[in-house]
C-alpha positions in Angstrom: 92.3 73.1 12.1 92.7 73.8 16.2 90.2 76.8 15.9 88.2 74.8 14.3 87.9 71.7 16.9 87.2 74.8 19.3 84.2 76.2 17.7 82.6 73.3 16.7 83.1 72.5 20.6 81.6 75.7 21.6 78.5 74.5 19.8 77.8 71.4 22.1 74.9 72.4 24.0 75.6 73.1 28.3 73.1 72.2 30.7 72.6 75.2 33.2 70.3 76.0 36.2 67.4 79.0 34.9 67.7 80.9 38.5 71.5 81.1 39.1 72.8 79.6 36.1 75.2 77.4 37.4 76.7 74.7 35.2 76.8 72.2 38.5 73.6 70.0 36.7 73.7 67.1 38.3 70.7 63.7 38.1 68.9 62.2 41.0 66.6 59.3 39.8 66.1 60.9 36.2 65.2 64.3 37.8 68.1 66.7 37.0 68.7 69.3 39.7 70.9 72.5 40.3 73.5 71.4 42.9 74.2 75.0 44.0 70.9 76.2 44.8 68.3 73.1 44.2 66.5 74.5 41.4 64.9 71.8 39.0 64.4 75.1 36.2 67.6 73.9 34.0 67.4 75.0 30.5 70.1 73.9 27.7 72.5 76.9 25.4 75.7 76.6 23.6 79.0 77.3 26.3 78.6 81.1 24.5 75.0 82.0 24.5 75.8 80.9 28.6 78.1 83.0 28.9 76.2 86.1 27.6 73.7 85.3 30.2 76.1 84.9 33.1 78.0 88.3 32.3 74.1 89.8 32.1 73.4 88.5 35.6 76.2 88.8 37.6 78.1 91.4 35.0 81.1 90.1 34.1 82.9 87.2 32.9 83.3 83.6 34.1 85.2 82.1 31.3 88.4 83.3 29.8 87.5 83.2 26.5 90.4 85.4 24.9 89.0 88.6 24.6 
């Protein structure tokens, strides 16, 4: 049961910066922006898809996914 809970949670979309892949997305008057680099180019993906993008760009893992 616990495994299923995490699997469902991992499918929830996260917003991330398309430029630097930061998850630190803020909102100013209805306009999302990256709090790290200031970009307004924001995308959505589930956390595992985002982790693959992050790994490809920075040659490492951001999350500890138990691998």
